[in-house]
Each structure stands twice: as C-alpha cells, then as structure tokens.
N, C-alpha and C positions, 0 to 999 in steps of 0.2 A: 090200372093195371098196376100188379105187384112186381117190384124192382128189387131183386135179391142182391144180398152182398156177396162178398166172394172172400177168400184167402188165397194166398201164394203158398202152397206146400213146399215149392222150391223156387229159388230165384239167384241165377247165377248171372252177374255182369261180366259179359266179354271185353267190353271195352268202350271207347267213346266212338261216335258217330260223326261224320262231317255235318249233319244236321242238327248237331248239337244233342241230340238223344243219345241213350246207349244201347247197343247191341245184348239182347238178353237170350236167357233161355229159361223159362219159368212154367210151373205147372198151376193150373188156375181151378179152384173147385168154388163152385157156387154154393151159395148158403141160402136154401129157401125158406130156412127157419127165421131168418132175420130180413126184413124188407122195408122199404119206402114204398109208398103209393104215389102213383102219377095218374092225373086225370086230363085230357085235352078234350076240349069243344069247341065246334064253330060258334061264332057270334056274329050279331049284325054289327056291332062298333068293329071299325077299320081298327089294325095294328094288332099289336100283341100285348097281352095282359099275364102277369104272371103273380100268384100269391102263395104263402108257403106258412106252416105253422111254426117255423123256427126264425124268430125274429132277428137272429145273427146272421140270416143270409140273405143275400142282395136279392132283388125281384126286378131286376132289370138286365141288362146286356152282360153284366159281371156275372150273370149266373149260367152255368153250363146248359141249363134247361133252355133258357132263352135262347142261347146263341145255337143250339141244335135244331130249335123251330127256325130260325132265322135261316141257317144253312140249308135245311131241307127244302123251305118254301123257295129260296131262290133257286135252287136245283131243280125243283119241279115247275118253275115259272106260276107260282099259283100268288095271291095277295094275302098278305097276312090281315087274318081277322078272327083269331083264336084267344081262348084264354086257357092257361096252364095253371092246374093247382096241384101243388107239392105236400105230400103229407110226410114229413121226416120221422124216421124211427132208426134208421143206421146211424152211428156216430159220425160227425163231419171230420174231414181230414184225419182220417184214422186209419189208412191202408187197407181199408174193406171194399173201395169202390163204391162207395154209395153215389156218388156224384156223377161217376161214368155210367152206372146203372141208371139212373133217372135220365140222363141223356139219352140213352138207348132207348129207352121208353117212351120218349118225345117222338123219336123217329119211327119207332113202329106204331105208336099212336097214330100219329098223322099219316103214315102209310095207309093204315087200316080207314081211319077218317075219309080220306080221299079216294078209296077204291084203288090203290095202286099197288096190291099185292103182288101182281106177275112183275114189279119193277124192285123186289125185294133185295136184291143182288146189288143194286147202285147204292144201299145203304151202308155197306162195308167202308168205300172211298170216303164217305161223308162221318161215318164214326171215327175213321182214323185221323181225320182232320181235327176231330174234337177232343181226342185224347188215346194215348195209347191201349187204356184197358177198354176203351168203349166198345170196339168190334165184338170182343167177348161175349159182351151183356147184348148183343143181338140175337143169340143162342146160347144162354147161359148153362152149358153143360161141362163135365171136367175135359179140360184141354190142355196139350203143351202148346205154350206160346214162344214163339223165335221172333227175329227181328227187333222191333221195339216192342214187342208182344202182340203185334196185330196180326202176325202171320199164325194161323191156328190150326191145330190137328187135334180132332177129337180122342178122347182117352177112355178105354172101357173100365168100368169101376165097378167090381162087386159089392154089395152090402153099403153100410153106411156107416161113416166115422162118429165116434162120441166126441163132440167138441165142447170146451169151453173157452169162450172168447172173455177177455178183460181189456177194456178201454180205459186208460188213465185220467181221461178227461182234459188232456192238453195235446194241441195239434203238433204235428212235426212237419215242415214244409218239404216235400217231394225233392226240390233242389237241393236242400240241405244234406237229405240222405245220399244222394247220389255224390256230391262234392266231397263227402266227409268218407265216402266209404273207405274201408282199411281191412282187408282179409288179412287174419295171422298168416305169416309165413309158412308157419309149420302146419297149417290147417289141410286136411285131407278132405276133399269136395267130393260127396258122393255124386256118380252118374245118373242123371234124371232118368236113364234108362232103367236103372234098377227100382227107382221108384214107380215108374209106370208099369212094371211088372209085378210090383207089389199089389197097386191099386188094383189091377187086372185080377187077382188073386182074392183081394179083400182082405189080406192080412195086417190088421191095424198095427202090431208090432213091428213088422217091416217097413210099412209107410212111415212110421214115426223115426226109426232108424235112418232113413233115407231122406227126411225133409231137411231144407237148408235154407239159409236167406244171408246173401254175401254183406247185405245192408246194416246186419242187426249188430255187429260187432260195435261199431263208430255208435250207435243210438244206444247200445248198452253202458258206454262208456260215459256218454253225454247225459243219460238220464239214470242215474243209478237205481231209483225206485222200480225201473222196469226188470233189472237183474235181481232185484230182492225178491219180486214177484215171482220170477222164473223159478229163482232156488227154493221159494216156499211151494210151489206146485210142484217141482220134481221132488222135494222130500216126501210128498205126499201122496207118491206114485203114479203122476203123471207119466205117460209114455216119452214124452218129448214137448219141447214149449219154444216156440219161436216168433219172432215179429212177422206180422202179416205185411208184405210191401213193405212201404217206406215207413210203416208204424204210425202211431206208437204202439196201435193194439196187437196183444199176445193172443196167440192161440195155443192150446194144449190138447192133444189127444189123449183120451183117456180110456182106461179099460172098463168095459160095461160094469162090472162088479164095483168099481170105485168111484162113479161119475157123480152120484147124488150126494155123497160124503165130502167128495172134493169141492164141488160146487157149493154146499154149506159151509164148508170151511173158507172158501173163498170171499163168499158174502161177508162172513163174519169177520174176516182179518181186513178185507178192502172196500167193502160195500158202501163205506161212508163218503168215499170220493170217485170210486170207478163204477163204470157201467159194464155189470158182469152177465152173460148169457151161456146158458146150457143149450146145445144144440145136437 
C-alpha cells in the first residue's frame, strides 16, 4: 500500500488543551507524488515482525507502525502473527506526516487482510490514539482539521498545485515547535475560510496568499538556513513559501511557467545537503 505525505497549507494554534495537546485549525493537502510503501502479511510465526529500509528507524514497539498493529489486533481480539515491511521515501521527522501515513496504512492493511472492511469506522478512534495526523491518512483527501487535527471536514479542490518541497536534512521535534511558538504581535492571520474558497476555485495565487503557519516564526528564528531558503525561492517568483506542520520541510507554491526553472535553481543551490521534490 502506498502511503502519501501531506503538507499543511494552513495551521493556526488556538490554544492549549487540558490533555496536553493544542486546539488547531489546519488545512491538510495529501501529496500522492511522495509516498512510502507499507506491506502487511500474515505469518505462521507468532508475534509481530517489522523490517525497514531505513536503518535509522526502530523496528520494535518504538515504531508507530508496530504500535498501530498492536492497537488494531487488541481492539479486534486477534492474535499477532504478522510481518510488516516499511519502505521509506518520505523524509523522517520532517513535518510531512510520513510516520502517521504509515501507521494509517497498517490499520487499513490489517482491516483488509482480516476481512473487516464493514468495521472501518472503528479505525478513526484507533488512529486518534496513535497521533493527531493519523486519522487524516485513513482517507487522504484535502480536508479542514479541527480539535487536535483529528476532526476532519472534506474540502473541494479544483485542479492541482505545482509544489516544490525542500527538506534540509535535520529533524525538529514536534514538542519543540509547539513549546516555542511565537506569532508576531502585528501579524494579520488569514481566515481559513478564504483559503478553502480559493481551493474550491482552483486559484493558485489566492491559495498562496491565504496559506499560514503559526509555528514557522520560531522555526525560522532558530534555523536561519530555512529563512535563507525561503528568501531564495521568493526572489525567484515562488508564490509563497511556508513550513509544513512542525517542520522543518518547506513547501513553495509555484506558477506553472516557473516550476522547472525554480526546481533546477533549488537543486543547484541546495541539492548537496537537502532533499528536493517537484510535485
């Protein structure tokens, strides 16, 4: 099963919650052009087995895919005798939702493997236990997220955006991004309703104008290379450049006529240390 990445076109933090999470308004956009792959099969050997092509990731209960399988099997009263193979391509700890997408794929794969499709609605509660972004990946379509991000409302979107992604190769812990959030006092925050309307119209310039991320101001201050990359892209006609989620990946919305030139310029300037994707 292919597991897509995502970006957050919009992320506004409304405040802290008693459960230690934050109340959010966010707009998710799936990226089917950037995917991991997850395979789940039954085995004769009891227990769970997990393998991954990325040696930096754990292959035990510290991996969200393992935890997703354990949660699913416990909920449905099934014995563990499964092998999970994870092929990573999405950058790790990058604000692109790779781990959340992989976990959702494990839930969906197990549901299909055990013929439990009629109980698919039960996966939402399991996904929410695994992470705030995981429910989105159960049906990855453009969506407005509220609550922790797990309350989802599908959004119509006309056309496809031309996107450039740049991952600088270092992680940012989600907890750090939220703990250090600092929105400028004079900031004018766009209304997500304006963005949703622009998406329905398919107007890439309006979409770019209404993108927002409350977390990116502290991130740009802490990691000036990201601000340098942002200014580089804007100086070459990117319509907007923002941090996705808790970072550090940047996304730029491009006009169709500039996308190839900007992609080539970014590769030349930053390709020696960053992963760069044109989607």
